[in-house]
C-alpha positions in Angstrom: 87.8 87.5 77.2 90.3 89.7 75.8 94.1 88.0 76.1 96.2 88.8 79.2 100.0 88.7 79.4 101.5 88.9 83.4 104.9 89.9 83.0 106.9 90.8 86.6 110.1 91.1 87.5 110.5 88.8 91.2 114.6 88.8 92.9 113.3 86.5 96.0 110.1 85.1 94.1 107.6 87.4 96.1 106.4 89.5 93.3 106.7 85.6 90.6 104.2 84.1 93.3 101.3 86.9 93.1 101.7 86.8 89.5 100.6 83.8 89.5 98.2 83.7 92.1 96.6 86.0 89.6 96.7 84.1 86.9 95.2 81.8 88.1 91.9 83.6 89.5 92.0 85.2 85.6 92.7 81.7 84.1 95.8 82.9 83.0 97.8 80.3 81.4 101.4 79.8 82.4 102.5 80.8 79.0 101.1 84.3 79.2 103.7 84.7 82.3 106.1 86.1 81.2 109.5 87.4 83.6 110.3 90.5 82.5 114.8 90.2 83.4 113.7 87.2 79.7 111.1 89.5 78.3 111.3 91.4 75.0 109.1 94.0 74.4 107.4 92.7 71.5 106.0 89.8 73.9 103.1 92.5 74.6 101.9 92.7 70.6 99.5 90.2 71.3 98.0 91.8 74.7 94.7 93.9 75.2 96.1 93.7 78.3 99.0 94.0 80.3 99.4 93.8 84.2 102.7 94.8 84.9 104.2 93.3 88.8 107.9 94.3 90.3 108.2 94.8 93.3 109.9 97.6 95.2 113.5 97.8 96.7 115.2 99.6 99.2 113.9 103.8 99.3 111.6 103.3 96.6 114.1 101.4 94.1 112.8 99.4 91.3 113.0 95.4 91.8 116.1 95.1 89.0 115.3 93.2 85.8 112.7 96.2 85.2 115.6 98.9 84.7 116.6 97.7 81.7 112.9 96.4 80.5 110.9 99.5 81.6 113.1 102.2 79.1 112.3 99.7 76.6 109.1 99.6 76.9 108.3 103.1 77.5 109.0 103.9 73.8 106.4 101.5 72.6 103.3 102.7 71.3 100.7 100.9 73.6 97.2 102.9 72.4 93.8 100.7 73.2 96.1 98.3 75.8 94.7 97.9 79.3 97.5 98.4 81.2 97.0 96.9 85.8 99.7 97.4 88.2 100.2 95.4 91.1 103.6 95.5 93.4 104.8 94.3 96.8 106.9 96.9 99.4 107.0 96.9 102.9 105.0 99.1 104.7 106.6 99.0 108.2 110.6 99.7 107.2 110.2 102.1 104.4 106.5 103.4 105.0 107.4 106.7 102.9 108.3 105.1 99.7 105.5 102.0 99.7 104.9 100.2 96.6 107.1 103.3 95.2 108.3 101.1 91.9 104.6 100.9 90.6 104.3 104.2 90.6 107.7 104.4 89.4 106.4 102.3 85.8 102.8 103.9 85.7 104.4 107.3 85.0 107.0 105.8 83.2 104.4 104.9 81.1 102.7 107.6 81.0 102.8 108.6 77.5 102.2 105.3 75.9 98.5 106.0 74.9 97.5 103.0 77.4 94.3 103.3 80.0 94.8 102.2 83.5 92.4 100.2 85.0 92.2 98.6 88.4 93.3 101.8 91.3 92.5 100.4 94.3 91.6 102.5 98.0 94.2 103.4 100.7 92.0 103.6 103.3 92.7 99.8 104.3 96.7 100.2 103.9 99.2 102.0 106.7 101.9 104.1 104.8 103.0 107.1 105.3 103.8 108.2 101.5 104.1 106.2 98.0 104.6 107.8 94.8 101.9 105.1 93.7 99.4 107.1 94.7 97.9 108.9 92.6 94.2 111.1 92.8 94.4 109.3 96.4 94.0 106.0 94.7 96.8 103.4 94.2 97.7 103.8 90.8 97.4 99.5 90.8 97.9 96.6 93.4 99.6 97.5 96.5 100.6 94.2 99.0 103.3 94.3 102.3 103.7 90.1 102.1 106.5 91.4 104.8 103.6 93.1 106.9 99.9 92.9 105.9 100.1 88.8 103.9 97.1 88.0 105.9 95.7 90.7 103.2 97.0 89.4 100.2 94.1 87.1 99.2 91.4 89.9 99.8 93.0 92.5 97.7 94.0 90.4 95.5 90.1 89.6 94.8 89.2 92.9 95.0 91.4 93.5 92.6 90.5 91.2 89.7 87.2 92.7 90.6 88.3 96.8 90.0 89.8 95.2 86.8 87.1 93.6 86.0 85.1 96.5 85.4 87.9 98.2 83.7 86.8 95.9 81.7 89.5 93.8 81.8 87.6 90.7 80.9 
């Protein structure tokens, strides 16, 4: 099994809760779950798989802690690393920027040499637009804990299956 590190930014605990749910399903130990507000880019070194999560705020903004962390990690050489993205957004109130934060992380890390894994079909979602959609799919797991929390367990399971198909285990 590949070594997995989960890194998240969470202002009110929602993305942290999702990170812990993902960790439990993948058998990731709590020591391998990192809040980016307290993490260092050096923490990436020991992992083959990086699962990165952020909530989206306002009109498509990253969670605050990512503003300091993302510029540091986008300078890294992540060649050989698998990167899966997950995020939370509000598809009703902010339907035109739904889960844009993971789109921002995706765009900023494209030049690092990493391989993105875990893209997801958009057909079961209700939203208008998202920078997290590339080639007709979400670049990772998009969740709406405000309006569609009943879909979260099924979506997490589907994403984990997608990660496995992409070589995460």
